[in-house]
RODREN-485589 format. One record per residue: residue in three letters; chain; x negated, y, z of N, C-alpha, C, CB in turn. Coordinates in steps of 0.02 Angstrom, whole numbers, plus 32768, in hexadecimal, padded with zeros to 4 digits. Each point is the difference from the previous one (the first is absolute). Glycine has a CB too. Example, Ala and Ser with C-alpha at 12.3 -4.5 7.8 and 13.67 -1.06 7.14 Angstrom:
<atom><type>ala</type><mol>A</mol><n_X>7D6C</n_X><n_Y>7EE4</n_Y><n_Z>8186</n_Z><ca_X>802D</ca_X><ca_Y>803B</ca_Y><ca_Z>8000</ca_Z><c_X>7FD3</c_X><c_Y>803C</c_Y><c_Z>8000</c_Z><cb_X>805F</cb_X><cb_Y>7FC5</cb_Y><cb_Z>803E</cb_Z></atom>
<atom><type>ser</type><mol>A</mol><n_X>7FB3</n_X><n_Y>8070</n_Y><n_Z>7F9E</n_Z><ca_X>7FD6</ca_X><ca_Y>803B</ca_Y><ca_Z>8003</ca_Z><c_X>8027</c_X><c_Y>8037</c_Y><c_Z>8025</c_Z><cb_X>7FC5</cb_X><cb_Y>7FE0</cb_Y><cb_Z>7F94</cb_Z></atom>
This chain:
<atom><type>met</type><mol>A</mol><n_X>0F26</n_X><n_Y>6BA6</n_Y><n_Z>D2ED</n_Z><ca_X>803D</ca_X><ca_Y>8019</ca_Y><ca_Z>7FE5</ca_Z><c_X>802C</c_X><c_Y>7FC5</c_Y><c_Z>7FED</c_Z><cb_X>7FC6</cb_X><cb_Y>8069</cb_Y><cb_Z>7FD6</cb_Z></atom>
<atom><type>lys</type><mol>A</mol><n_X>8076</n_X><n_Y>7F9A</n_Y><n_Z>803D</n_Z><ca_X>8031</ca_X><ca_Y>7FCD</ca_Y><ca_Z>7FED</ca_Z><c_X>8015</c_X><c_Y>800B</c_Y><c_Z>7FB8</c_Z><cb_X>8028</cb_X><cb_Y>7FF6</cb_Y><cb_Z>8077</cb_Z></atom>
<atom><type>gln</type><mol>A</mol><n_X>7FDA</n_X><n_Y>7FD5</n_Y><n_Z>7F62</n_Z><ca_X>8011</ca_X><ca_Y>8007</ca_Y><ca_Z>7FB9</ca_Z><c_X>8048</c_X><c_Y>8018</c_Y><c_Z>7FF6</c_Z><cb_X>7FAF</cb_X><cb_Y>7FA5</cb_Y><cb_Z>7FE7</cb_Z></atom>
<atom><type>glu</type><mol>A</mol><n_X>807B</n_X><n_Y>8052</n_Y><n_Z>804C</n_Z><ca_X>8045</ca_X><ca_Y>8018</ca_Y><ca_Z>7FFB</ca_Z><c_X>8004</c_X><c_Y>804C</c_Y><c_Z>7FF9</c_Z><cb_X>8024</cb_X><cb_Y>7F9E</cb_Y><cb_Z>8044</cb_Z></atom>
<atom><type>leu</type><mol>A</mol><n_X>7FA7</n_X><n_Y>8085</n_Y><n_Z>7FD1</n_Z><ca_X>7FFF</ca_X><ca_Y>8049</ca_Y><ca_Z>7FF9</ca_Z><c_X>8001</c_X><c_Y>8017</c_Y><c_Z>7FB8</c_Z><cb_X>7FC2</cb_X><cb_Y>8005</cb_Y><cb_Z>806B</cb_Z></atom>
<atom><type>met</type><mol>A</mol><n_X>802B</n_X><n_Y>7FCF</n_Y><n_Z>7F67</n_Z><ca_X>7FFE</ca_X><ca_Y>8012</ca_Y><ca_Z>7FB9</ca_Z><c_X>8046</c_X><c_Y>8014</c_Y><c_Z>7FE7</c_Z><cb_X>7FA0</cb_X><cb_Y>7FB2</cb_Y><cb_Z>7FF0</cb_Z></atom>
<atom><type>asp</type><mol>A</mol><n_X>8094</n_X><n_Y>8038</n_Y><n_Z>8033</n_Z><ca_X>8045</ca_X><ca_Y>8011</ca_Y><ca_Z>7FEC</ca_Z><c_X>800F</c_X><c_Y>804A</c_Y><c_Z>800C</c_Z><cb_X>8022</cb_X><cb_Y>7F8B</cb_Y><cb_Z>801A</cb_Z></atom>
<atom><type>ile</type><mol>A</mol><n_X>7FBA</n_X><n_Y>8095</n_Y><n_Z>8015</n_Z><ca_X>8010</ca_X><ca_Y>8045</ca_Y><ca_Z>8012</ca_Z><c_X>7FC8</c_X><c_Y>8032</c_Y><c_Z>7FF1</c_Z><cb_X>8049</cb_X><cb_Y>7FD2</cb_Y><cb_Z>8057</cb_Z></atom>
<atom><type>leu</type><mol>A</mol><n_X>7F7A</n_X><n_Y>8016</n_Y><n_Z>7F9E</n_Z><ca_X>7FC8</ca_X><ca_Y>802D</ca_Y><ca_Z>7FF3</ca_Z><c_X>8002</c_X><c_Y>801C</c_Y><c_Z>7FB9</c_Z><cb_X>7FBC</cb_X><cb_Y>7FC0</cb_Y><cb_Z>8054</cb_Z></atom>
<atom><type>val</type><mol>A</mol><n_X>8034</n_X><n_Y>8080</n_Y><n_Z>7FA6</n_Z><ca_X>7FF9</ca_X><ca_Y>8021</ca_Y><ca_Z>7FBF</ca_Z><c_X>7FC2</c_X><c_Y>802C</c_Y><c_Z>8002</c_Z><cb_X>807D</cb_X><cb_Y>7FFE</cb_Y><cb_Z>7FEC</cb_Z></atom>
<atom><type>cys</type><mol>A</mol><n_X>7F6B</n_X><n_Y>8015</n_Y><n_Z>7FDB</n_Z><ca_X>7FC6</ca_X><ca_Y>802C</ca_Y><ca_Z>7FFB</ca_Z><c_X>8011</c_X><c_Y>8044</c_Y><c_Z>8020</c_Z><cb_X>7FD9</cb_X><cb_Y>7FC5</cb_Y><cb_Z>7F96</cb_Z></atom>
<atom><type>pro</type><mol>A</mol><n_X>7FFE</n_X><n_Y>8053</n_Y><n_Z>8098</n_Z><ca_X>800E</ca_X><ca_Y>8041</ca_Y><ca_Z>801F</ca_Z><c_X>7FF5</c_X><c_Y>803B</c_Y><c_Z>7FD1</c_Z><cb_X>7FE0</cb_X><cb_Y>7FCE</cb_Y><cb_Z>806C</cb_Z></atom>
<atom><type>met</type><mol>A</mol><n_X>7FFD</n_X><n_Y>8026</n_Y><n_Z>7F5D</n_Z><ca_X>7FF2</ca_X><ca_Y>8036</ca_Y><ca_Z>7FD0</ca_Z><c_X>803A</c_X><c_Y>800B</c_Y><c_Z>7FCF</c_Z><cb_X>7F85</cb_X><cb_Y>7FE6</cb_Y><cb_Z>800B</cb_Z></atom>
<atom><type>cys</type><mol>A</mol><n_X>8095</n_X><n_Y>7FE4</n_Y><n_Z>7FD9</n_Z><ca_X>8032</ca_X><ca_Y>8007</ca_Y><ca_Z>7FCB</ca_Z><c_X>8040</c_X><c_Y>7FD7</c_Y><c_Z>800D</c_Z><cb_X>7FA3</cb_X><cb_Y>8014</cb_Y><cb_Z>7FB1</cb_Z></atom>
<atom><type>lys</type><mol>A</mol><n_X>805E</n_X><n_Y>7FC6</n_Y><n_Z>8086</n_Z><ca_X>8039</ca_X><ca_Y>7FD5</ca_Y><ca_Z>8013</ca_Z><c_X>8008</c_X><c_Y>7FC4</c_Y><c_Z>7FD1</c_Z><cb_X>8038</cb_X><cb_Y>8064</cb_Y><cb_Z>802F</cb_Z></atom>
<atom><type>gly</type><mol>A</mol><n_X>7F92</n_X><n_Y>7F8B</n_Y><n_Z>7FAD</n_Z><ca_X>8001</ca_X><ca_Y>7FC6</ca_Y><ca_Z>7FD3</ca_Z><c_X>7FFA</c_X><c_Y>7FBF</c_Y><c_Z>8027</c_Z><cb_X>7FCF</cb_X><cb_Y>8046</cb_Y><cb_Z>7FA6</cb_Z></atom>
<atom><type>glu</type><mol>A</mol><n_X>803F</n_X><n_Y>7F84</n_Y><n_Z>8037</n_Z><ca_X>7FFB</ca_X><ca_Y>7FBD</ca_Y><ca_Z>801C</ca_Z><c_X>7FB7</c_X><c_Y>7FED</c_Y><c_Z>800B</c_Z><cb_X>806C</cb_X><cb_Y>7FDF</cb_Y><cb_Z>7FC7</cb_Z></atom>
<atom><type>leu</type><mol>A</mol><n_X>7F86</n_X><n_Y>7FFD</n_Y><n_Z>806F</n_Z><ca_X>7FBD</ca_X><ca_Y>7FE9</ca_Y><ca_Z>800F</ca_Z><c_X>7FF9</c_X><c_Y>7FB6</c_Y><c_Z>7FF3</c_Z><cb_X>7FF5</cb_X><cb_Y>805A</cb_Y><cb_Z>8056</cb_Z></atom>
<atom><type>thr</type><mol>A</mol><n_X>7FD1</n_X><n_Y>7F92</n_Y><n_Z>7F91</n_Z><ca_X>7FF0</ca_X><ca_Y>7FB9</ca_Y><ca_Z>7FF8</ca_Z><c_X>7FCA</c_X><c_Y>7FEE</c_Y><c_Z>8033</c_Z><cb_X>8020</cb_X><cb_Y>8001</cb_Y><cb_Z>7F85</cb_Z></atom>
<atom><type>leu</type><mol>A</mol><n_X>7FE5</n_X><n_Y>7FC4</n_Y><n_Z>8095</n_Z><ca_X>7FD4</ca_X><ca_Y>7FE8</ca_Y><ca_Z>8035</ca_Z><c_X>7FCC</c_X><c_Y>7FD0</c_Y><c_Z>7FE4</c_Z><cb_X>805C</cb_X><cb_Y>800E</cb_Y><cb_Z>8054</cb_Z></atom>
<atom><type>thr</type><mol>A</mol><n_X>7F64</n_X><n_Y>7FFE</n_Y><n_Z>7FBF</n_Z><ca_X>7FCA</ca_X><ca_Y>7FD2</ca_Y><ca_Z>7FF2</ca_Z><c_X>7FE2</c_X><c_Y>7FEB</c_Y><c_Z>8043</c_Z><cb_X>7FE7</cb_X><cb_Y>8035</cb_Y><cb_Z>7F8D</cb_Z></atom>
<atom><type>val</type><mol>A</mol><n_X>801B</n_X><n_Y>7F8C</n_Y><n_Z>8082</n_Z><ca_X>7FE8</ca_X><ca_Y>7FE6</ca_Y><ca_Z>8040</ca_Z><c_X>7FBA</c_X><c_Y>7FE4</c_Y><c_Z>7FF8</c_Z><cb_X>8077</cb_X><cb_Y>7FE6</cb_Y><cb_Z>8024</cb_Z></atom>
<atom><type>thr</type><mol>A</mol><n_X>7F5A</n_X><n_Y>8031</n_Y><n_Z>8007</n_Z><ca_X>7FBD</ca_X><ca_Y>7FE3</ca_Y><ca_Z>8000</ca_Z><c_X>7FF3</c_X><c_Y>7FD5</c_Y><c_Z>803E</c_Z><cb_X>7FD9</cb_X><cb_Y>8062</cb_Y><cb_Z>7FBD</cb_Z></atom>
<atom><type>asp</type><mol>A</mol><n_X>804E</n_X><n_Y>7FA9</n_Y><n_Z>8078</n_Z><ca_X>7FFB</ca_X><ca_Y>7FD7</ca_Y><ca_Z>803D</ca_Z><c_X>8044</c_X><c_Y>7FFE</c_Y><c_Z>8021</c_Z><cb_X>7F85</cb_X><cb_Y>801E</cb_Y><cb_Z>800F</cb_Z></atom>
<atom><type>glu</type><mol>A</mol><n_X>8090</n_X><n_Y>7FA6</n_Y><n_Z>8002</n_Z><ca_X>8042</ca_X><ca_Y>7FF5</ca_Y><ca_Z>801F</ca_Z><c_X>7FF8</c_X><c_Y>7FD0</c_Y><c_Z>803A</c_Z><cb_X>803C</cb_X><cb_Y>8015</cb_Y><cb_Z>7F92</cb_Z></atom>
<atom><type>lys</type><mol>A</mol><n_X>7FE8</n_X><n_Y>7FF7</n_Y><n_Z>80A4</n_Z><ca_X>7FFD</ca_X><ca_Y>7FD4</ca_Y><ca_Z>803A</ca_Z><c_X>8046</c_X><c_Y>7FFB</c_Y><c_Z>801F</c_Z><cb_X>7F87</cb_X><cb_Y>8020</cb_Y><cb_Z>8016</cb_Z></atom>
<atom><type>asp</type><mol>A</mol><n_X>8090</n_X><n_Y>7FA3</n_Y><n_Z>7FF3</n_Z><ca_X>8042</ca_X><ca_Y>7FF3</ca_Y><ca_Z>801E</ca_Z><c_X>8038</c_X><c_Y>8025</c_Y><c_Z>7FDD</c_Z><cb_X>7FC7</cb_X><cb_Y>7FED</cb_Y><cb_Z>806C</cb_Z></atom>
<atom><type>gly</type><mol>A</mol><n_X>8036</n_X><n_Y>8017</n_Y><n_Z>7F51</n_Z><ca_X>8034</ca_X><ca_Y>8021</ca_Y><ca_Z>7FDA</ca_Z><c_X>7FFD</c_X><c_Y>804B</c_Y><c_Z>8000</c_Z><cb_X>8044</cb_X><cb_Y>7FA0</cb_Y><cb_Z>8019</cb_Z></atom>
<atom><type>glu</type><mol>A</mol><n_X>7F88</n_X><n_Y>807D</n_Y><n_Z>8003</n_Z><ca_X>7FF9</ca_X><ca_Y>8048</ca_Y><ca_Z>8003</ca_Z><c_X>7FC3</c_X><c_Y>8016</c_Y><c_Z>7FD7</c_Z><cb_X>8037</cb_X><cb_Y>8002</cb_Y><cb_Z>8073</cb_Z></atom>
<atom><type>val</type><mol>A</mol><n_X>7FD1</n_X><n_Y>8034</n_Y><n_Z>7F67</n_Z><ca_X>7FC8</ca_X><ca_Y>801A</ca_Y><ca_Z>7FD8</ca_Z><c_X>7FCF</c_X><c_Y>8024</c_Y><c_Z>802D</c_Z><cb_X>804C</cb_X><cb_Y>800C</cb_Y><cb_Z>7F9A</cb_Z></atom>
<atom><type>val</type><mol>A</mol><n_X>7F77</n_X><n_Y>7FDC</n_Y><n_Z>8069</n_Z><ca_X>7FCC</ca_X><ca_Y>801E</ca_Y><ca_Z>8029</ca_Z><c_X>7FD9</c_X><c_Y>8034</c_Y><c_Z>7FD8</c_Z><cb_X>7FF7</cb_X><cb_Y>7F96</cb_Y><cb_Z>8044</cb_Z></atom>
<atom><type>glu</type><mol>A</mol><n_X>7FF6</n_X><n_Y>8058</n_Y><n_Z>7F7E</n_Z><ca_X>7FDB</ca_X><ca_Y>802D</ca_Y><ca_Z>7FD3</ca_Z><c_X>801F</c_X><c_Y>7FFC</c_Y><c_Z>7FBB</c_Z><cb_X>7F95</cb_X><cb_Y>7FF1</cb_Y><cb_Z>8043</cb_Z></atom>
<atom><type>gly</type><mol>A</mol><n_X>806B</n_X><n_Y>8048</n_Y><n_Z>7F9A</n_Z><ca_X>801A</ca_X><ca_Y>8001</ca_Y><ca_Z>7FBC</ca_Z><c_X>800A</c_X><c_Y>8047</c_Y><c_Z>7FE9</c_Z><cb_X>8036</cb_X><cb_Y>7F92</cb_Y><cb_Z>8012</cb_Z></atom>
<atom><type>thr</type><mol>A</mol><n_X>7FF2</n_X><n_Y>8075</n_Y><n_Z>7FB8</n_Z><ca_X>800F</ca_X><ca_Y>8041</ca_Y><ca_Z>7FE5</ca_Z><c_X>8048</c_X><c_Y>8003</c_Y><c_Z>7FE9</c_Z><cb_X>7F88</cb_X><cb_Y>800E</cb_Y><cb_Z>7FDD</cb_Z></atom>
<atom><type>leu</type><mol>A</mol><n_X>8092</n_X><n_Y>802F</n_Y><n_Z>8023</n_Z><ca_X>8041</ca_X><ca_Y>800F</ca_Y><ca_Z>7FE4</ca_Z><c_X>7FF2</c_X><c_Y>8030</c_Y><c_Z>7FC6</c_Z><cb_X>803F</cb_X><cb_Y>7FEF</cb_Y><cb_Z>806F</cb_Z></atom>
<atom><type>gln</type><mol>A</mol><n_X>7FDD</n_X><n_Y>8003</n_Y><n_Z>7F56</n_Z><ca_X>7FF5</ca_X><ca_Y>802C</ca_Y><ca_Z>7FC7</ca_Z><c_X>8043</c_X><c_Y>8015</c_Y><c_Z>7FE3</c_Z><cb_X>7F93</cb_X><cb_Y>7FC9</cb_Y><cb_Z>7FE7</cb_Z></atom>
<atom><type>cys</type><mol>A</mol><n_X>8072</n_X><n_Y>8078</n_Y><n_Z>800B</n_Z><ca_X>803D</ca_X><ca_Y>801C</ca_Y><ca_Z>7FE4</ca_Z><c_X>8006</c_X><c_Y>7FEE</c_Y><c_Z>7FB6</c_Z><cb_X>7FFD</cb_X><cb_Y>805E</cb_Y><cb_Z>8053</cb_Z></atom>
<atom><type>thr</type><mol>A</mol><n_X>803E</n_X><n_Y>7F8B</n_Y><n_Z>7F98</n_Z><ca_X>800A</ca_X><ca_Y>7FEE</ca_Y><ca_Z>7FBB</ca_Z><c_X>800B</c_X><c_Y>803D</c_Y><c_Z>7FD3</c_Z><cb_X>8031</cb_X><cb_Y>7F94</cb_Y><cb_Z>8027</cb_Z></atom>
<atom><type>gln</type><mol>A</mol><n_X>7FDD</n_X><n_Y>80A7</n_Y><n_Z>7FF8</n_Z><ca_X>800D</ca_X><ca_Y>803C</ca_Y><ca_Z>7FD8</ca_Z><c_X>7FC2</c_X><c_Y>802D</c_Y><c_Z>7FFA</c_Z><cb_X>8077</cb_X><cb_Y>7FFA</cb_Y><cb_Z>8024</cb_Z></atom>
<atom><type>cys</type><mol>A</mol><n_X>7F6A</n_X><n_Y>8018</n_Y><n_Z>8015</n_Z><ca_X>7FC8</ca_X><ca_Y>802F</ca_Y><ca_Z>7FFE</ca_Z><c_X>7FBC</c_X><c_Y>7FDE</c_Y><c_Z>8007</c_Z><cb_X>804C</cb_X><cb_Y>8056</cb_Y><cb_Z>8030</cb_Z></atom>
<atom><type>ser</type><mol>A</mol><n_X>7FB4</n_X><n_Y>7F69</n_Y><n_Z>7FDB</n_Z><ca_X>7FC3</ca_X><ca_Y>7FD6</ca_Y><ca_Z>8006</ca_Z><c_X>7FD5</c_X><c_Y>800F</c_Y><c_Z>803D</c_Z><cb_X>8002</cb_X><cb_Y>7FFA</cb_Y><cb_Z>7F85</cb_Z></atom>
<atom><type>glu</type><mol>A</mol><n_X>8017</n_X><n_Y>802C</n_Y><n_Z>80AB</n_Z><ca_X>7FDA</ca_X><ca_Y>800C</ca_Y><ca_Z>803E</ca_Z><c_X>7FFC</c_X><c_Y>7FBE</c_Y><c_Z>8026</c_Z><cb_X>8026</cb_X><cb_Y>807A</cb_Y><cb_Z>8005</cb_Z></atom>
<atom><type>thr</type><mol>A</mol><n_X>7FA1</n_X><n_Y>7F7C</n_Y><n_Z>801D</n_Z><ca_X>7FF4</ca_X><ca_Y>7FC4</ca_Y><ca_Z>8026</ca_Z><c_X>7FF9</c_X><c_Y>8011</c_Y><c_Z>804A</c_Z><cb_X>7FC7</cb_X><cb_Y>7FCA</cb_Y><cb_Z>7F9D</cb_Z></atom>
<atom><type>tyr</type><mol>A</mol><n_X>8059</n_X><n_Y>800D</n_Y><n_Z>808D</n_Z><ca_X>7FFF</ca_X><ca_Y>800A</ca_Y><ca_Z>8049</ca_Z><c_X>7FE4</c_X><c_Y>7FC1</c_Y><c_Z>8020</c_Z><cb_X>8064</cb_X><cb_Y>804F</cb_Y><cb_Z>7FFA</cb_Z></atom>
<atom><type>pro</type><mol>A</mol><n_X>7F6A</n_X><n_Y>7FB8</n_Y><n_Z>8032</n_Z><ca_X>7FE2</ca_X><ca_Y>7FC5</ca_Y><ca_Z>801F</ca_Z><c_X>802A</c_X><c_Y>7FE5</c_Y><c_Z>803A</c_Z><cb_X>7F8F</cb_X><cb_Y>802C</cb_Y><cb_Z>7FDF</cb_Z></atom>
<atom><type>ile</type><mol>A</mol><n_X>806A</n_X><n_Y>7F94</n_Y><n_Z>802D</n_Z><ca_X>801B</ca_X><ca_Y>7FDF</ca_Y><ca_Z>803C</ca_Z><c_X>7FC3</c_X><c_Y>7FE5</c_Y><c_Z>8026</c_Z><cb_X>8072</cb_X><cb_Y>7FE1</cb_Y><cb_Z>7FC8</cb_Z></atom>
<atom><type>glu</type><mol>A</mol><n_X>7F84</n_X><n_Y>8038</n_Y><n_Z>8075</n_Z><ca_X>7FC7</ca_X><ca_Y>7FEB</ca_Y><ca_Z>8028</ca_Z><c_X>8018</c_X><c_Y>7FED</c_Y><c_Z>8046</c_Z><cb_X>7FB2</cb_X><cb_Y>804A</cb_Y><cb_Z>7FBE</cb_Z></atom>
<atom><type>asp</type><mol>A</mol><n_X>8039</n_X><n_Y>7F7D</n_Y><n_Z>805A</n_Z><ca_X>8015</ca_X><ca_Y>7FE8</ca_Y><ca_Z>8043</ca_Z><c_X>804B</c_X><c_Y>8001</c_Y><c_Z>8008</c_Z><cb_X>7F94</cb_X><cb_Y>8029</cb_Y><cb_Z>802E</cb_Z></atom>
<atom><type>thr</type><mol>A</mol><n_X>8090</n_X><n_Y>7FC0</n_Y><n_Z>7FA0</n_Z><ca_X>8049</ca_X><ca_Y>7FFA</ca_Y><ca_Z>7FFC</ca_Z><c_X>8025</c_X><c_Y>8043</c_Y><c_Z>7FFA</c_Z><cb_X>7FF4</cb_X><cb_Y>7F99</cb_Y><cb_Z>8043</cb_Z></atom>
<atom><type>ile</type><mol>A</mol><n_X>7FE9</n_X><n_Y>809F</n_Y><n_Z>7FB5</n_Z><ca_X>801F</ca_X><ca_Y>8042</ca_Y><ca_Z>7FFF</ca_Z><c_X>7FF9</c_X><c_Y>801F</c_Y><c_Z>7FBA</c_Z><cb_X>7FE9</cb_X><cb_Y>800F</cb_Y><cb_Z>807C</cb_Z></atom>
<atom><type>pro</type><mol>A</mol><n_X>804F</n_X><n_Y>7FFF</n_Y><n_Z>7F62</n_Z><ca_X>7FFB</ca_X><ca_Y>8022</ca_Y><ca_Z>7FBF</ca_Z><c_X>7FF4</c_X><c_Y>804B</c_Y><c_Z>800B</c_Z><cb_X>804D</cb_X><cb_Y>7FAA</cb_Y><cb_Z>7FCC</cb_Z></atom>
<atom><type>asn</type><mol>A</mol><n_X>7F81</n_X><n_Y>8071</n_Y><n_Z>8011</n_Z><ca_X>7FF0</ca_X><ca_Y>8047</ca_Y><ca_Z>8005</ca_Z><c_X>8023</c_X><c_Y>8023</c_Y><c_Z>7FC6</c_Z><cb_X>7F90</cb_X><cb_Y>7FE9</cb_Y><cb_Z>8038</cb_Z></atom>
<atom><type>leu</type><mol>A</mol><n_X>80AA</n_X><n_Y>8034</n_Y><n_Z>7FD7</n_Z><ca_X>8028</ca_X><ca_Y>8021</ca_Y><ca_Z>7FCD</ca_Z><c_X>7FF7</c_X><c_Y>804B</c_Y><c_Z>7FFF</c_Z><cb_X>8052</cb_X><cb_Y>7FA4</cb_Y><cb_Z>800B</cb_Z></atom>
<atom><type>leu</type><mol>A</mol><n_X>7F77</n_X><n_Y>8074</n_Y><n_Z>8011</n_Z><ca_X>7FF2</ca_X><ca_Y>8047</ca_Y><ca_Z>7FFC</ca_Z><c_X>7FEE</c_X><c_Y>8013</c_Y><c_Z>7FB9</c_Z><cb_X>7FD8</cb_X><cb_Y>8000</cb_Y><cb_Z>8077</cb_Z></atom>
<atom><type>pro</type><mol>A</mol><n_X>803B</n_X><n_Y>803D</n_Y><n_Z>7F73</n_Z><ca_X>7FEA</ca_X><ca_Y>8016</ca_Y><ca_Z>7FBE</ca_Z><c_X>7FB3</c_X><c_Y>8000</c_Y><c_Z>7FFC</c_Z><cb_X>8068</cb_X><cb_Y>8047</cb_Y><cb_Z>7FF5</cb_Z></atom>
<atom><type>pro</type><mol>A</mol><n_X>7F7D</n_X><n_Y>7FAE</n_Y><n_Z>7FD0</n_Z><ca_X>7FB7</ca_X><ca_Y>7FFB</ca_Y><ca_Z>7FF8</ca_Z><c_X>7FD9</c_X><c_Y>803B</c_Y><c_Z>801E</c_Z><cb_X>8016</cb_X><cb_Y>7FBF</cb_Y><cb_Z>7F99</cb_Z></atom>
<atom><type>ser</type><mol>A</mol><n_X>8006</n_X><n_Y>807C</n_Y><n_Z>8063</n_Z><ca_X>7FDC</ca_X><ca_Y>803B</ca_Y><ca_Z>8019</ca_Z><c_X>7FFB</c_X><c_Y>8001</c_Y><c_Z>804C</c_Z><cb_X>8028</cb_X><cb_Y>803E</cb_Y><cb_Z>7F9C</cb_Z></atom>
<atom><type>leu</type><mol>A</mol><n_X>8001</n_X><n_Y>7F9B</n_Y><n_Z>8087</n_Z><ca_X>7FFF</ca_X><ca_Y>7FFF</ca_Y><ca_Z>8049</ca_Z><c_X>7FDB</c_X><c_Y>7FC4</c_Y><c_Z>801D</c_Z><cb_X>806C</cb_X><cb_Y>803C</cb_Y><cb_Z>7FFD</cb_Z></atom>
<atom><type>arg</type><mol>A</mol><n_X>7F7F</n_X><n_Y>7F95</n_Y><n_Z>7FD9</n_Z><ca_X>7FDA</ca_X><ca_Y>7FC7</ca_Y><ca_Z>8017</ca_Z><c_X>7FB7</c_X><c_Y>8013</c_Y><c_Z>800A</c_Z><cb_X>8050</cb_X><cb_Y>7FB2</cb_Y><cb_Z>7FC6</cb_Z></atom>
<atom><type>ser</type><mol>A</mol><n_X>7F91</n_X><n_Y>8031</n_Y><n_Z>806D</n_Z><ca_X>7FB8</ca_X><ca_Y>800D</ca_Y><ca_Z>8008</ca_Z><c_X>7FDB</c_X><c_Y>7FC1</c_Y><c_Z>8010</c_Z><cb_X>8019</cb_X><cb_Y>8072</cb_Y><cb_Z>8028</cb_Z></atom>
């Protein structure tokens, strides 16, 4: 995931602001990490450069 996406991404549940935690980065791109909503505290994983912004009930 490109960090520039943080300018446009919002929480799909409440439209709150997301904060990024990076656990693995390569060539300026986030490979692994999490996005956490500052309003509802929901957490969304980033795996293999792809943020999973599905609501919790739809993730498997």
